[in-house]
GUVOVEX-363149 format. One line per 3 residues: number of its first residue (from 0); their letters; for each residue x, y, z of C-alpha. Coordinates in nm, 4 decimals. Example, Ala and Ser with C-alpha at 12.3 -4.5 7.8 and 13.67 -1.06 7.14 Angstrom:
<nodes>
0	AS	1.2300 -0.4500 0.7800  1.3670 -0.1060 0.7140
</nodes>
This chain:
<nodes>
0	MSR	6.3198 9.4965 10.5270  6.3966 9.5925 10.8867  6.4620 9.9552 10.9808
3	ELA	6.7916 9.8525 11.1405  6.9221 9.7022 10.8168  6.8051 10.0067 10.6212
6	LLG	7.0203 10.2238 10.8484  7.3227 10.0295 10.7230  7.2336 10.0771 10.3555
9	WDD	7.0390 9.7534 10.2998  6.7947 9.7468 10.0078  6.6007 9.5002 9.7920
12	AWA	6.9022 9.4285 9.5712  7.1090 9.3284 9.8754  6.8208 9.1107 9.9918
15	DAF	6.8201 8.9295 9.6556  7.1969 8.8714 9.6805  7.1520 8.7370 10.0336
18	APY	6.8785 8.4875 9.9342  7.1117 8.1796 9.9196  7.1987 8.2332 10.2902
21	ADT	6.8562 8.3390 10.4158  6.7618 8.0054 10.5740  7.0711 7.9625 10.7896
24	ATP	7.2369 8.3032 10.8388  7.1773 8.6673 10.9265  7.2895 8.9672 10.7198
27	ARI	7.5581 9.1873 10.8738  7.7952 9.4609 10.7653  8.1661 9.4764 10.8397
30	ARV	8.2361 9.7747 11.0656  8.6042 9.7126 11.1342  8.8710 9.4614 11.0319
33	DRS	9.1584 9.3499 11.2534  9.4143 9.0769 11.1907  9.2165 8.7794 11.3156
36	AVD	8.8692 8.9167 11.3832  8.6137 9.1625 11.2524  8.3483 9.3764 11.4138
39	VLT	8.0133 9.3485 11.2397  7.6858 9.5366 11.2730  7.3727 9.3240 11.2561
42	PDV	7.0056 9.3902 11.3365  6.8734 9.3198 11.6833  6.5343 9.3892 11.8358
45	GAL	6.4818 9.7583 11.7627  6.8554 9.8342 11.7435  7.1878 9.7452 11.5865
48	RRL	7.4116 9.4964 11.7613  7.7919 9.4889 11.7318  7.9496 9.1429 11.7237
51	RVD	8.3112 9.0272 11.7220  8.3669 8.7453 11.4730  8.6900 8.5476 11.4294
54	TDR	8.8235 8.5333 11.0735  9.1033 8.3910 10.8675  9.2591 8.4978 10.5388
57	TDD	9.0134 8.2970 10.3328  8.7261 8.5213 10.4429  8.8562 8.8083 10.2253
60	VVT	8.6501 9.0872 10.3806  8.7036 9.4620 10.4219  8.5212 9.7409 10.5997
63	GDW	8.1887 9.8059 10.4296  8.1351 9.4495 10.3060  7.7960 9.2835 10.3497
66	IAV	7.8285 8.9287 10.4799  7.6187 8.6358 10.5955  7.6777 8.5488 10.9625
69	QPP	7.6004 8.2033 11.0989  7.4896 8.1982 11.4646  7.6969 7.9997 11.7165
72	TDV	7.6230 7.6303 11.7678  7.7603 7.3496 11.9843  8.0140 7.2841 11.7085
75	HDT	8.1362 7.6317 11.6107  8.1317 7.9941 11.7206  7.9710 8.2753 11.5249
78	AIA	8.1197 8.2518 11.1752  8.1142 8.4169 10.8331  7.9179 8.2012 10.5917
81	GRL	7.9844 8.4159 10.2860  8.0410 8.7630 10.1441  7.7945 8.9331 9.9124
84	PRR	7.9295 9.0643 9.5786  8.0695 9.4150 9.6101  7.9083 9.7047 9.4270
87	TTI	8.2063 9.9381 9.4595  8.5637 9.9046 9.5860  8.8138 10.1697 9.6948
90	RRA	9.1652 10.0473 9.6212  9.5186 10.1646 9.6879  9.8659 10.0374 9.6098
93	AAS	9.9588 9.7580 9.8501  10.1930 9.8691 10.1285  10.4029 9.5559 10.0728
96	GRS	10.5001 9.6724 9.7248  10.3078 9.3912 9.5591  10.1896 9.4572 9.2056
99	EPQ	9.8192 9.4200 9.2770  9.5977 9.6766 9.4504  9.4693 9.6442 9.8050
102	VIA	9.0953 9.6886 9.8597  9.0500 9.9216 10.1584  8.6712 9.9709 10.1586
105	ANV	8.3659 9.8323 9.9844  8.0116 9.9301 9.8901  8.0648 10.3056 9.9159
108	DLV	7.8163 10.5323 9.7371  7.9828 10.8715 9.7858  8.3528 10.9515 9.8338
111	LIC	8.4252 11.2764 10.0172  8.7723 11.3855 9.9028  8.8961 11.5941 10.1967
114	LPV	9.1470 11.8704 10.1176  9.2562 12.1227 10.3851  9.2994 12.4923 10.3104
117	FPE	9.6514 12.4676 10.4558  9.8787 12.3620 10.3060  9.6946 12.4680 9.9899
120	PKP	9.6000 12.1546 9.7913  9.8118 12.0725 9.4873  9.6111 12.0154 9.1682
123	TLV	9.7976 11.6915 9.1005  9.6833 11.5478 9.4350  9.3240 11.6503 9.3611
126	ERL	9.3417 11.4700 9.0273  9.4935 11.1567 9.1808  9.2264 11.1336 9.4488
129	LAL	8.9535 11.1928 9.1926  9.0904 10.9118 8.9766  9.0874 10.6809 9.2805
132	AWD	8.7291 10.7790 9.3641  8.5978 10.7409 9.0090  8.7775 10.4076 8.9721
135	SGA	8.5965 10.2755 9.2803  8.2586 10.3054 9.1091  8.1354 10.5592 9.3654
138	TPL	8.0562 10.9285 9.3108  8.3204 11.1793 9.4262  8.2558 11.5058 9.6095
141	VVV	8.5482 11.7383 9.6848  8.5374 11.8870 10.0353  8.7685 12.1769 10.1191
144	TKA	8.8101 12.1513 10.4965  8.9251 12.3758 10.7817  8.7636 12.6853 10.6315
147	DLH	8.7846 12.8473 10.9751  9.1634 12.8631 10.9413  9.1844 13.0661 10.6204
150	AEA	9.0076 13.3850 10.5105  9.0502 13.2847 10.1435  8.8917 12.9398 10.1727
153	TAI	8.6385 13.0156 9.8983  8.9114 13.1286 9.6588  9.1120 12.8144 9.7349
156	AAD	8.8043 12.6041 9.6601  8.7701 12.7807 9.3239  9.1296 12.6848 9.2401
159	VAE	9.0598 12.3259 9.3448  8.7522 12.3195 9.1193  8.9740 12.3828 8.8156
162	AAP	9.1348 12.0430 8.8781  8.7953 11.8774 8.9301  8.5747 11.9646 8.6291
165	GVD	8.2276 11.8127 8.6524  8.2623 11.7399 9.0259  8.0955 11.9420 9.3022
168	VVV	8.3320 12.1276 9.5360  8.2096 12.2454 9.8770  8.3737 12.4318 10.1651
171	VDA	8.3207 12.3180 10.5242  8.3998 12.4409 10.8706  8.3651 12.1366 11.0946
174	VHP	8.4366 12.3337 11.4121  8.1517 12.5848 11.4218  7.7735 12.5173 11.4182
177	GGT	7.6261 12.5016 11.0686  7.9679 12.4711 10.9061  7.8859 12.1360 10.7447
180	DCL	7.5277 12.2134 10.6359  7.6381 12.2107 10.2710  7.6857 11.8326 10.3023
183	TPH	7.3260 11.7682 10.4105  7.1931 11.7163 10.0528  7.4702 11.4624 9.9893
186	VTA	7.4883 11.2651 10.3147  7.1388 11.1155 10.3001  6.9654 10.8140 10.4535
189	GRT	7.0690 10.4789 10.3115  7.3893 10.6159 10.1602  7.7400 10.5013 10.2518
192	VAL	7.9859 10.7902 10.2566  8.3644 10.7447 10.2758  8.6193 11.0065 10.3821
195	IGK	8.9543 10.9949 10.2022  9.2509 11.2291 10.1996  9.6012 11.2719 10.3321
198	SGA	9.6817 11.2794 10.7037  9.5904 11.6158 10.8525  9.3091 11.6780 10.6033
201	GKS	9.0500 11.7125 10.8789  8.8704 11.3836 10.8152  8.8323 11.2930 11.1823
204	TLA	8.7034 11.6367 11.2787  8.4553 11.6183 10.9935  8.3488 11.2679 11.1015
207	NAL	8.2773 11.3964 11.4523  8.0767 11.6885 11.3153  7.8647 11.4632 11.0942
210	AGA	7.8087 11.2122 11.3756  7.7335 11.4803 11.6344  7.9654 11.2991 11.8766
213	EVA	8.3323 11.2147 11.9342  8.3580 10.9065 11.7146  8.7136 10.9677 11.5861
216	ATG	9.0327 11.0905 11.7485  9.1727 11.4216 11.6262  9.5192 11.5734 11.6438
219	EIR	9.7151 11.8867 11.5603  9.9061 11.9166 11.2333  10.2839 11.9620 11.2414
222	DDG	10.4560 12.2953 11.1911  10.5246 12.2089 10.8252  10.1527 12.1580 10.7625
225	KGR	10.1753 11.7813 10.7364  9.9308 11.5752 10.9354  9.9791 11.3098 11.1974
228	HTT	9.7858 10.9833 11.1686  9.4956 10.9945 11.4154  9.2747 10.7364 11.2419
231	THR	9.4619 10.4055 11.2382  9.1932 10.1782 11.0968  8.8824 10.1950 10.8786
234	ELI	8.5613 10.2269 11.0756  8.1951 10.2147 10.9723  7.9870 10.4656 11.1704
237	PLP	7.6046 10.4910 11.1466  7.5023 10.8588 11.1384  7.1957 11.0123 11.3062
240	GGA	7.0291 11.0953 10.9739  7.0391 10.7374 10.8477  7.3560 10.7508 10.6373
243	VLL	7.6655 10.5413 10.7120  8.0100 10.7016 10.7377  8.3329 10.5179 10.6605
246	DTP	8.6371 10.6929 10.8067  8.9790 10.5946 10.6703  9.3449 10.6544 10.7677
249	GLR	9.5372 10.9120 10.5686  9.6480 10.8139 10.2188  9.9919 10.8899 10.0784
252	GAG	9.9863 11.0361 9.7268  10.2527 10.7887 9.6152  10.0436 10.5005 9.7468
255	LWV	9.7404 10.5606 9.5262  9.6410 10.2982 9.2742  9.5815 10.4645 8.9373
258	TED	9.3936 10.2990 8.6516  9.2965 10.4202 8.3068  8.9273 10.3769 8.3877
261	GLD	8.9538 10.6233 8.6762  9.1615 10.8642 8.4688  8.9059 10.8673 8.1873
264	QAF	8.6535 11.0144 8.4313  8.8934 11.2360 8.6267  9.0059 11.3885 8.2953
267	AEI	8.6743 11.3540 8.1148  8.7250 11.6653 7.9013  9.0541 11.5267 7.7651
270	DAL	8.9127 11.1767 7.7199  8.6277 11.3201 7.5107  8.8741 11.5004 7.2826
273	VEE	9.0797 11.1855 7.2245  8.7947 11.0526 7.0096  8.8246 11.3569 6.7818
276	CRF	9.1940 11.3116 6.6996  9.2751 11.2430 6.3332  9.4729 10.9286 6.4134
279	ADC	9.3399 10.6471 6.6322  9.6871 10.5897 6.7807  9.7542 10.9591 6.8437
282	AHR	10.0072 11.0130 7.1252  9.8926 11.3752 7.1707  10.2418 11.5206 7.1401
285	TEP	10.3290 11.6338 6.7860  10.0755 11.4585 6.5645  9.8818 11.6716 6.3107
288	GCA	9.5095 11.6853 6.3699  9.5397 11.6189 6.7462  9.2241 11.7513 6.9112
291	VLA	9.3870 11.7481 7.2557  9.6787 11.9695 7.1501  9.4388 12.2002 6.9690
294	AVD	9.2406 12.2444 7.2904  9.5605 12.3344 7.4768  9.6607 12.5837 7.2068
297	DGR	9.3297 12.7696 7.2201  9.3171 12.7706 7.6020  9.0309 12.5243 7.6563
300	IPQ	9.2636 12.2897 7.8474  9.5536 12.4174 8.0635  9.8993 12.2874 7.9717
303	RRL	9.9460 12.1844 8.3355  9.6415 11.9588 8.3209  9.7645 11.7905 8.0023
306	ESW	10.1016 11.7218 8.1661  9.9302 11.5769 8.4728  9.7150 11.3540 8.2514
309	RKL	10.0217 11.2300 8.0637  10.2045 11.1520 8.3882  9.9130 10.9588 8.5376
312	QRE	9.8570 10.7758 8.2082  10.2177 10.6553 8.2181  10.1733 10.5492 8.5796
315	AQW	9.8525 10.3603 8.5013  10.0177 10.1798 8.2110  10.3151 10.0899 8.4297
318	MAS	10.0873 9.9519 8.7000  9.8988 9.7458 8.4428  10.2251 9.6042 8.3063
321	RTD	10.3399 9.5140 8.6592  10.0155 9.3296 8.7207  10.0465 9.1374 8.3948
324	ARL	10.4085 9.0496 8.4726  10.3072 8.9275 8.8184  10.0372 8.7044 8.6716
327	RSE	10.2806 8.5569 8.4196  10.5331 8.4944 8.6972  10.2734 8.3220 8.9128
330	QRR	10.1652 8.1030 8.6211  10.5260 8.0012 8.5511  10.5783 7.9227 8.9181
333	AWK	10.2596 7.7143 8.9296  10.3578 7.5147 8.6201  10.7051 7.4577 8.7655
336	IVS	10.5525 7.3094 9.0825  10.3208 7.0864 8.8769  10.6117 6.9703 8.6622
339	QEV	10.8208 6.8874 8.9679  10.5349 6.6900 9.1213  10.4840 6.4949 8.7982
342	RRS	10.8552 6.4106 8.7812  10.8545 6.2909 9.1408  10.5590 6.0683 9.0666
345	GRI	10.7591 5.8877 8.7977  10.5026 5.9416 8.5260  10.7576 6.1055 8.2940
348	RP	11.1349 6.1021 8.2764  11.3155 6.3768 8.4601
</nodes>
């Protein structure tokens, strides 16, 4: 395995997945996706080389994907020969309003959930972002940013931790030297680390601090505390220590894709109690013998957290029903087209 590939997160398992392409293609990782082309990072002699490769919709690639790249010939330009199976996927609700999620990044190991000290993070947003991170298959780490702007940053982080049981919460100051040292044990060689959060969360400033260079544009937040979009695309950035950083544009809370799998981990303490309820179909509202309600009554689980769990459960079930309805609609539409073609062919009576 070359050192250059290792810097991008390559390992023996990726090499095994790449074996079918090994004779005719070179491994590369998607660094950026535009409408009709992608930037890829691929090993060169003693360095990484960035290539621009034309794509079409059938390529189905996102930032962070590992692909097989065929070199140019007399017949075709540099092309994507295939995409390796994804280990993890970060998804959000599609901007078009479609009922299926949109994959925004792939093969991430650690998700840094960036939350600024101002405006003070809402617990419901913390829980939503945690559900998204857990659902991706990656490990979440909550990062309270802009500690230099608030004297009570540590206290705010303690409040955030109440909405993130079982998840590490750290406080960073990306402006002053040493302010991100707490991330050193987490951002390690061979690991792919993604930054997610709302606009104005300090992701770009943090990216620059981790990279030790100006790799992302930064901007001031508005007077109401809301951020302006400074990152407009997802970018893969190799870091000096051997990790790979994936910076993302700001996410809207309403645009998050919520699934029951992610919620089970984001609300692990509630999910564990569900198994102890007297009735298997317990709705956790008025049923006798409900372990969840008992935990709320004796103070082990805050009422606010139960209400948040209920709300996100309803949202996850609604999203699942939309997806099922979309699939049924597509199947009906496909059968209608087949039926029309058969009728035109004259094989059955209209």
